C-alpha positions as CSV (number, residue, x, y, z in Angstrom):
1,M,-1.0,-0.4,-0.3
2,P,1.6,2.9,-1.2
3,I,1.7,6.3,0.5
4,Y,1.3,9.1,-1.8
5,E,2.1,13.3,-1.6
6,Y,-0.3,15.4,-2.7
7,R,-1.1,19.3,-2.9
8,C,-4.4,20.5,-2.4
9,R,-5.0,23.0,-5.3
10,Q,-7.3,25.1,-3.6
11,C,-5.2,25.6,-0.2
12,Q,-2.0,24.1,-1.5
13,D,-1.6,22.1,1.4
14,E,0.1,19.6,1.5
15,F,0.0,15.8,2.9
16,E,0.4,12.5,2.7
17,A,-2.2,9.8,2.7
18,L,-1.9,5.7,2.5
19,V,-3.7,4.9,-1.3
20,R,-5.1,1.2,-0.7
21,N,-6.7,1.1,-4.2
22,V,-7.5,3.0,-7.9
23,R,-11.0,4.2,-5.5
24,D,-9.7,5.2,-2.5
25,E,-7.8,7.5,-4.1
26,E,-11.0,9.2,-5.7
27,Q,-12.2,9.7,-2.2
28,I,-9.3,11.8,-0.3
29,E,-9.6,15.4,0.8
30,C,-7.5,17.4,2.2
31,P,-7.3,17.7,6.0
32,Q,-7.7,21.4,5.8
33,C,-10.0,22.7,4.0
34,G,-12.2,19.3,2.3
35,S,-11.0,19.4,-1.0
36,T,-11.2,16.6,-3.2
37,E,-9.2,19.1,-5.8
38,L,-5.5,17.4,-5.0
39,E,-2.3,16.8,-7.8
40,R,-0.2,14.1,-7.0
41,V,3.3,15.9,-5.9
42,L,6.0,13.9,-6.1
43,S,7.8,13.0,-2.9
44,L,11.2,13.8,-1.0
45,C,12.5,10.7,-2.5
46,A,11.0,10.8,-5.4
47,R,12.5,13.5,-6.5
48,G,16.4,12.6,-5.1
49,A,16.0,9.1,-6.6
50,G,20.0,8.0,-7.8
51,H,21.3,11.3,-7.1
52,T,23.7,11.6,-4.4
53,Q,22.9,14.7,-3.0
54,S,18.7,13.6,-2.1
55,V,18.2,14.4,1.8
56,G,16.7,11.9,3.1
57,C,15.6,7.7,0.8
58,Q,19.8,7.2,1.5
59,P,20.1,3.2,2.7
60,R,21.5,3.2,6.4
61,S,24.5,2.4,7.1
62,T,25.3,-1.2,8.6
63,G,29.0,0.0,9.6
64,F,30.1,-2.9,7.4
65,S,32.3,-2.2,4.3
């Protein structure tokens, strides 16, 4: 079950939502204003994927080399 990030087109609030299936995504509302006019945004992890300078999403060091 993926967690997606959304931005409300009404109040510009950004939030995350757990989406189990396509029908769930149609039911998501902005927690600030209740609007259903949302756009999915790329998460920080998705934007930084494949780059060594991304914030977060870095593999944890296990202490072994």
